[in-house]
Kinemage of the C-alpha trace (Angstrom):
@kinemage 1
@onewidth
@group {chain A} dominant
@subgroup {mainchain}
@vectorlist {calphas} color= white
{ca met a 1} P 221.403 -64.816 -78.159
{ca leu a 2} L 219.801 -62.801 -80.924
{ca thr a 3} L 217.598 -65.226 -82.772
{ca gly a 4} L 214.870 -63.131 -84.290
{ca ala a 5} L 212.052 -64.596 -86.318
{ca leu a 6} L 213.132 -65.905 -89.668
{ca leu a 7} L 212.064 -63.637 -92.445
{ca ala a 8} L 208.929 -64.818 -94.175
{ca val a 9} L 209.485 -66.267 -97.617
{ca ile a 10} L 208.129 -63.856 -100.184
{ca ala a 11} L 206.296 -65.267 -103.182
{ca leu a 12} L 208.179 -64.299 -106.292
{ca ala a 13} L 206.024 -64.555 -109.383
{ca gly a 14} L 207.898 -65.636 -112.464
{ca leu a 15} L 211.292 -66.271 -110.820
{ca ile a 16} L 213.266 -69.072 -112.427
{ca thr a 17} L 214.933 -71.396 -109.915
{ca ile a 18} L 218.523 -72.222 -110.753
{ca ala a 19} L 221.415 -74.160 -109.278
{ca arg a 20} L 223.933 -71.846 -110.864
{ca leu a 21} L 225.227 -68.932 -108.827
{ca ser a 22} L 226.024 -66.037 -111.123
{ca thr a 23} L 224.780 -62.601 -112.004
{ca asp a 24} L 225.260 -60.214 -114.867
{ca ser a 25} L 223.934 -57.120 -113.154
{ca val a 26} L 224.420 -56.109 -109.535
{ca gly a 27} L 224.603 -52.901 -107.563
{ca asp a 28} L 227.746 -51.044 -106.626
{ca gln a 29} L 230.223 -53.013 -104.580
{ca thr a 30} L 230.720 -51.860 -101.019
{ca pro a 31} L 234.154 -52.193 -99.381
{ca thr a 32} L 234.123 -54.592 -96.448
{ca gly a 33} L 234.955 -53.568 -92.911
{ca gln a 34} L 237.880 -54.286 -90.626
{ca gln a 35} L 239.160 -57.701 -89.618
{ca thr a 36} L 236.750 -59.350 -87.215
{ca pro a 37} L 236.891 -61.906 -84.360
{ca leu a 38} L 236.923 -65.685 -84.152
{ca thr a 39} L 233.701 -66.733 -85.837
{ca asp a 40} L 233.361 -63.836 -88.249
{ca thr a 41} L 233.652 -63.978 -92.008
{ca val a 42} L 236.773 -62.135 -93.061
{ca pro a 43} L 236.696 -59.257 -95.496
{ca ala a 44} L 237.798 -59.767 -99.074
{ca val a 45} L 241.486 -58.955 -99.475
{ca gln a 46} L 243.968 -58.618 -102.295
{ca leu a 47} L 247.197 -59.186 -100.359
{ca pro a 48} L 248.195 -62.141 -98.191
{ca gly a 49} L 248.749 -61.474 -94.512
{ca thr a 50} L 251.838 -62.018 -92.431
{ca ala a 51} L 251.997 -65.528 -91.045
{ca ala a 52} L 252.385 -66.076 -87.315
{ca pro a 53} L 255.343 -68.134 -86.086
{ca ala a 54} L 254.699 -71.860 -86.474
{ca gln a 55} L 253.502 -73.572 -83.295
{ca ala a 56} L 253.534 -77.191 -82.235
{ca asn a 57} L 250.272 -78.950 -83.067
{ca pro a 58} L 247.710 -78.438 -80.269
{ca ala a 59} L 246.408 -81.266 -78.115
{ca pro a 60} L 243.999 -83.461 -80.120
{ca met a 61} L 240.458 -82.134 -80.284
{ca glu a 62} L 237.664 -84.622 -79.619
{ca asp a 63} L 235.655 -83.739 -82.689
{ca pro a 64} L 232.678 -85.856 -83.786
{ca leu a 65} L 232.936 -84.184 -87.185
{ca leu a 66} L 236.155 -86.082 -87.875
{ca ser a 67} L 234.478 -89.096 -89.445
{ca ala a 68} L 233.977 -90.694 -92.825
{ca gly a 69} L 230.737 -88.740 -93.293
{ca thr a 70} L 229.957 -87.086 -96.610
{ca val a 71} L 227.365 -84.640 -97.905
{ca thr a 72} L 224.978 -86.312 -100.336
{ca arg a 73} L 224.844 -84.740 -103.771
{ca gln a 74} L 221.602 -82.757 -104.079
{ca asp a 75} L 221.206 -79.658 -106.214
{ca cys a 76} L 220.289 -76.532 -104.309
{ca gln a 77} L 217.743 -74.783 -106.514
{ca leu a 78} L 217.957 -71.067 -105.762
{ca pro a 79} L 215.931 -68.148 -107.090
{ca ala a 80} L 217.685 -65.836 -109.516
{ca trp a 81} L 219.875 -63.204 -107.890
{ca ser a 82} L 218.524 -59.664 -107.704
{ca asp a 83} L 219.577 -56.352 -106.192
{ca asn a 84} L 216.137 -56.094 -104.617
{ca pro a 85} L 216.615 -56.633 -100.842
{ca asn a 86} L 213.350 -58.567 -100.561
{ca tyr a 87} L 214.510 -61.004 -103.240
{ca val a 88} L 217.901 -61.347 -101.543
{ca lys a 89} L 216.113 -62.360 -98.319
{ca val a 90} L 214.357 -65.152 -100.177
{ca phe a 91} L 217.609 -66.204 -101.856
{ca val a 92} L 219.364 -66.465 -98.478
{ca leu a 93} L 216.490 -68.321 -96.804
{ca val a 94} L 216.325 -70.880 -99.599
{ca ala a 95} L 220.107 -71.371 -99.389
{ca leu a 96} L 219.835 -71.828 -95.619
{ca gly a 97} L 217.156 -74.464 -96.184
{ca cys a 98} L 219.540 -76.312 -98.499
{ca leu a 99} L 222.240 -76.212 -95.810
{ca asn a 100} L 219.902 -77.545 -93.139
{ca asn a 101} L 218.713 -80.332 -95.436
{ca ala a 102} L 222.258 -81.250 -96.458
{ca trp a 103} L 223.761 -81.417 -92.977
{ca gln a 104} L 220.920 -82.854 -90.887
{ca pro a 105} L 221.373 -86.455 -92.098
{ca val a 106} L 225.145 -86.165 -91.675
{ca leu a 107} L 224.850 -85.158 -88.015
{ca thr a 108} L 222.129 -87.723 -87.412
{ca gly a 109} L 224.509 -90.392 -88.692
{ca leu a 110} L 227.135 -89.123 -86.240
{ca his a 111} L 224.621 -89.177 -83.347
{ca val a 112} L 225.032 -85.430 -82.905
{ca pro a 113} L 221.715 -83.751 -82.010
{ca phe a 114} L 220.706 -81.479 -84.879
{ca glu a 115} L 219.137 -78.049 -84.674
{ca pro a 116} L 218.632 -75.911 -87.785
{ca ala a 117} L 220.522 -72.652 -87.932
{ca gln a 118} L 218.728 -69.346 -88.180
{ca val a 119} L 219.809 -66.326 -90.180
{ca glu a 120} L 219.565 -62.585 -89.738
{ca leu a 121} L 220.196 -60.630 -92.914
{ca thr a 122} L 221.117 -57.186 -91.718
{ca gly a 123} L 223.371 -54.285 -92.568
{ca asp a 124} L 222.918 -52.677 -89.166
{ca val a 125} L 224.379 -54.812 -86.396
{ca thr a 126} L 224.233 -52.322 -83.547
{ca thr a 127} L 224.188 -54.421 -80.370
{ca met a 128} L 226.815 -56.338 -78.430
{ca asp a 129} L 226.243 -59.654 -80.157
{ca cys a 130} L 228.075 -62.520 -78.473
{ca gly a 131} L 230.082 -60.031 -76.470
{ca arg a 132} L 231.543 -58.280 -79.511
{ca pro a 133} L 231.106 -54.643 -80.538
{ca pro a 134} L 229.090 -53.596 -83.605
{ca glu a 135} L 230.749 -54.511 -86.865
{ca arg a 136} L 230.192 -54.772 -90.602
{ca asn a 137} L 231.133 -58.365 -91.342
{ca ser a 138} L 229.105 -61.555 -91.258
{ca phe a 139} L 229.467 -63.765 -88.179
{ca tyr a 140} L 227.955 -66.663 -86.235
{ca cys a 141} L 226.534 -66.488 -82.723
{ca asp a 142} L 224.960 -69.383 -80.804
{ca gly a 143} L 222.654 -70.771 -83.462
{ca thr a 144} L 222.218 -67.645 -85.568
{ca ile a 145} L 224.139 -66.550 -88.649
{ca phe a 146} L 224.333 -62.784 -89.045
{ca leu a 147} L 224.843 -62.256 -92.760
{ca val a 148} L 225.890 -58.691 -93.518
{ca pro a 149} L 225.475 -57.801 -97.226
{ca glu a 150} L 228.480 -55.501 -97.201
{ca ser a 151} L 230.725 -58.474 -96.499
{ca tyr a 152} L 229.811 -60.314 -99.710
{ca leu a 153} L 229.017 -57.356 -101.945
{ca gly a 154} L 232.657 -56.357 -101.482
{ca thr a 155} L 234.065 -59.541 -103.028
{ca ser a 156} L 237.315 -58.901 -104.847
{ca ala a 157} L 236.401 -61.562 -107.404
{ca gly a 158} L 234.075 -59.148 -109.220
{ca pro a 159} L 230.314 -58.552 -109.500
{ca ala a 160} L 229.591 -61.888 -111.200
{ca ser a 161} L 230.833 -63.684 -108.062
{ca ile a 162} L 228.512 -61.923 -105.612
{ca pro a 163} L 225.818 -64.671 -105.438
{ca ala a 164} L 228.461 -67.396 -105.053
{ca ala a 165} L 230.276 -65.294 -102.444
{ca ala a 166} L 227.032 -64.849 -100.494
{ca val a 167} L 226.247 -68.570 -100.454
{ca ser a 168} L 229.781 -69.754 -99.664
{ca met a 169} L 229.947 -67.160 -96.862
{ca leu a 170} L 226.640 -68.442 -95.505
{ca ala a 171} L 228.034 -71.985 -95.763
{ca his a 172} L 231.214 -70.928 -93.919
{ca glu a 173} L 229.203 -69.497 -91.042
{ca tyr a 174} L 227.082 -72.656 -91.115
{ca gly a 175} L 230.341 -74.530 -90.612
{ca his a 176} L 230.622 -72.724 -87.278
{ca his a 177} L 227.069 -73.873 -86.516
{ca leu a 178} L 228.183 -77.456 -87.093
{ca gln a 179} L 231.150 -76.880 -84.779
{ca his a 180} L 228.726 -75.447 -82.213
{ca leu a 181} L 226.459 -78.508 -82.392
{ca ala a 182} L 229.453 -80.847 -82.190
{ca gly a 183} L 230.836 -79.057 -79.129
{ca thr a 184} L 234.162 -78.160 -80.723
{ca leu a 185} L 233.409 -74.442 -81.024
{ca ala a 186} L 233.005 -74.080 -77.259
{ca glu a 187} L 236.063 -76.232 -76.575
{ca ser a 188} L 238.255 -74.343 -79.029
{ca thr a 189} L 237.066 -70.988 -77.656
{ca thr a 190} L 238.049 -72.127 -74.159
{ca arg a 191} L 241.484 -73.141 -75.402
{ca ile a 192} L 241.958 -69.884 -77.309
{ca thr a 193} L 241.017 -67.850 -74.253
{ca ala a 194} L 243.413 -69.856 -72.081
{ca ala a 195} L 246.258 -69.373 -74.556
{ca gly a 196} L 245.447 -65.699 -75.107
{ca arg a 197} L 243.417 -64.596 -78.106
{ca arg a 198} L 246.297 -62.602 -79.593
{ca ser a 199} L 249.074 -64.983 -78.614
{ca ala a 200} L 250.743 -67.065 -81.327
{ca ala a 201} L 249.147 -70.235 -79.935
{ca gly a 202} L 245.708 -68.632 -79.606
{ca leu a 203} L 245.808 -67.244 -83.136
{ca glu a 204} L 246.832 -70.602 -84.565
{ca leu a 205} L 243.921 -72.300 -82.811
{ca ala a 206} L 241.588 -69.627 -84.193
{ca arg a 207} L 242.878 -70.351 -87.701
{ca arg a 208} L 242.266 -74.083 -87.218
{ca val a 209} L 238.646 -73.291 -86.296
{ca glu a 210} L 238.155 -70.989 -89.281
{ca leu a 211} L 239.813 -73.275 -91.795
{ca gln a 212} L 237.722 -76.257 -90.729
{ca ala a 213} L 234.637 -74.085 -91.345
{ca gln a 214} L 236.095 -73.339 -94.776
{ca cys a 215} L 236.418 -77.032 -95.559
{ca leu a 216} L 232.867 -77.727 -94.372
{ca ser a 217} L 231.667 -74.870 -96.566
{ca gly a 218} L 233.411 -76.448 -99.529
{ca met a 219} L 231.805 -79.832 -98.857
{ca phe a 220} L 228.346 -78.294 -99.135
{ca met a 221} L 229.150 -76.138 -102.150
{ca gly a 222} L 230.654 -79.054 -104.045
{ca ala a 223} L 227.607 -81.233 -103.380
{ca ala a 224} L 224.989 -78.572 -104.126
{ca phe a 225} L 226.136 -76.528 -107.135
{ca asp a 226} L 227.446 -76.848 -110.664
{ca pro a 227} L 231.101 -76.362 -111.736
{ca pro a 228} L 230.668 -72.751 -112.985
{ca ser a 229} L 229.193 -71.740 -109.627
{ca ile a 230} L 231.963 -73.517 -107.729
{ca glu a 231} L 234.565 -71.737 -109.854
{ca leu a 232} L 233.076 -68.356 -108.912
{ca ala a 233} L 233.136 -69.371 -105.241
{ca arg a 234} L 236.719 -70.598 -105.606
{ca gln a 235} L 237.835 -67.253 -107.006
{ca asp a 236} L 236.177 -65.430 -104.115
{ca asn a 237} L 237.614 -67.667 -101.405
{ca phe a 238} L 241.183 -67.408 -102.665
{ca leu a 239} L 240.869 -63.628 -102.277
{ca arg a 240} L 239.850 -63.838 -98.623
{ca gly a 241} L 241.905 -64.507 -95.534
{ca asp a 242} L 244.117 -62.483 -93.261
{ca ser a 243} L 244.891 -59.023 -94.591
{ca ala a 244} L 248.228 -57.326 -94.029
{ca gly a 245} L 248.443 -55.768 -90.571
{ca ala a 246} L 245.440 -57.643 -89.166
{ca asp a 247} L 245.549 -60.375 -86.547
{ca pro a 248} L 246.366 -63.623 -88.395
{ca asp a 249} L 243.306 -65.510 -87.136
{ca his a 250} L 241.705 -66.829 -90.350
{ca gly a 251} L 244.602 -68.038 -92.501
{ca thr a 252} L 246.425 -66.747 -95.537
{ca pro a 253} L 244.340 -66.352 -98.710
{ca gln a 254} L 246.135 -69.399 -100.135
{ca asn a 255} L 245.246 -71.603 -97.166
{ca phe a 256} L 241.759 -70.117 -96.902
{ca gly a 257} L 241.069 -71.077 -100.498
{ca thr a 258} L 242.879 -74.408 -100.300
{ca trp a 259} L 240.799 -75.701 -97.397
{ca phe a 260} L 237.633 -74.603 -99.195
{ca met a 261} L 238.666 -76.593 -102.258
{ca thr a 262} L 239.630 -79.589 -100.090
{ca gly a 263} L 236.003 -79.744 -99.033
{ca val a 264} L 234.768 -79.318 -102.591
{ca thr a 265} L 236.954 -82.010 -104.131
{ca arg a 266} L 237.095 -84.628 -101.374
{ca asn a 267} L 233.749 -84.275 -99.572
{ca val a 268} L 234.787 -86.335 -96.553
{ca leu a 269} L 234.678 -84.957 -93.014
{ca gln a 270} L 237.988 -86.584 -92.117
{ca glu a 271} L 239.688 -84.478 -94.794
{ca cys a 272} L 238.617 -81.348 -92.878
{ca asp a 273} L 240.865 -82.231 -89.935
{ca thr a 274} L 242.563 -78.908 -89.347
{ca trp a 275} L 243.255 -79.847 -85.724
{ca thr a 276} L 246.135 -82.162 -86.628
{ca ala a 277} L 247.217 -80.382 -89.821
{ca ser a 278} L 250.762 -79.068 -89.945
{ca pro a 279} L 251.355 -75.464 -88.833
{ca glu a 280} L 252.222 -74.589 -92.446
{ca ala a 281} L 248.777 -75.781 -93.608
{ca val a 282} L 247.039 -73.461 -91.165
{ca arg a 283} L 249.193 -70.356 -91.477
């Protein structure tokens, strides 16, 4: 496991803290990389992917996250967005603190032992992390979120959406952390491996994992940010999902965005039940 020490919070004189995720001036957008494995954030796409053949619903998953739990409304006050990498590190660390604070009481109420996630903000993932080759997209690995700037700077929703894309991507990967703590990430990975990662059944299970993380991301975003910020995140998420020609393991852009908005609007863990959702809802 690559944990790495969390980056020290840098004192930023004169920064105004805000709960609104927008920017008027950012650097050049960088195209995102290729489609990535199970717990990776997908690149921004313009075209929906090809759906896999519908499968029968998998055996029920024993998931402690399927409860009546909600995320308590609490504004996440973030520093203003900047192109300066040192400022971005602070922005991400503050957002991660908001995620830890939001989800800890939820898991405590579910009697799920809580451990805060860690984050590595890096554009140079060069080792075999979690058994996968080097890549250019954000992903989660055993307690650590690897947030790769290229994967949110390339949002197809436009430069103004970059801060919202970064936070909702962080929240998506945090959703995998919640699955890890609940035990469902390990269980689903075992089932996917048994079915075959590239089989129709294995790919559908992978989409159920990813789309639950989307819904959990939406729950946090809806509880932590204002409507303009959520709208920017909505635009970004409806432009992500499986790209044409890639393995359909994250869901169509429509479903990817829909599950995100389910979390935003309903804010109940039970509503994030992708395990028993119809095959059409997890295409």
